N, C-alpha and C positions, 0 to 999 in steps of 0.2 A: 220578397213579395212579390209575383209578377198576377193584374188584374186584368180579368177578359173585358176587350172592349166596349162589350152589349155588359159590365157589370161598372166603367167606368163612363157609360151612355146615361144608365139606370141612374145615381148618385150627383148627373147634374142636371141631370129631367128631375129633380127627385128634391134640391138644391132651388134649381128653377121658380118652385108649384110652391115653395113651404115660401120661399122669399115675398111671393102675395097675400100673405096674412102676419109682412110687419107692420110694428106701429110703432114710424116713425114722423109722427107729424114738428119736430123741428127741424131735425139735417133729412129731410126729403129721401132720404136716402135708404132702400133698403136693402135687407142684404138673406138671404139664405144660407141654409149647408143642411147636405146629406151628411151622418156618419154610419159609419158602416162594421160595424160587428162583429169580433173574432166570429162568432153564426153561420153571418153571412143573415141578418136580420139589419135593416135601417132604419133609423131616426135623424126627423127631417127639426130643425130649430126657424128662429126665428129672427130679427132682433127686434128687441121693446125698448124702445125710451121710458122717459119720465123727468118731470120738469124736474128733479133734483137731479143735473148732469154731476157728476159722470155716472151716476151709477145705474144708468141703462146697463139692458143685458143685449149680449150680445148673439150671434145668430151660434157659432156657433158652441158657442158655453150654452145657450139654451139644449141646441140640440143630441148636448152630453151632460147635462142633468135630467133630462128625458131618460136615455139607457140608462145612466148607472141607478134612475128611481127604479128602472124596470130590472134591476139584476146589474146590469153586463158590468162591467169591468175590461174589457179588452178587447180597441178597438181594432180596424187594419187597415180605415183610408177615411177622410173625407173631402167631400167635392161644396165651395165654396161660391155663391155670386152675387153679385150684386152688378 
């Protein structure tokens, strides 16, 4: 599989934007992710911490859960920013 430079740039930009929504009051370490589905759609996610460590959600998991909840099962790539 080969991704176009524009697709890679878009994934990176979307992951950086998703990082701004991170909820990380304990680690102060925001992470964003952008997941490219087989059909070309992109789902983003961010890390979400809670007081019951380590039961928070990583950005990658959040993006995958969003995509799966919308019916997607096949993925091409993921970009992660921290």
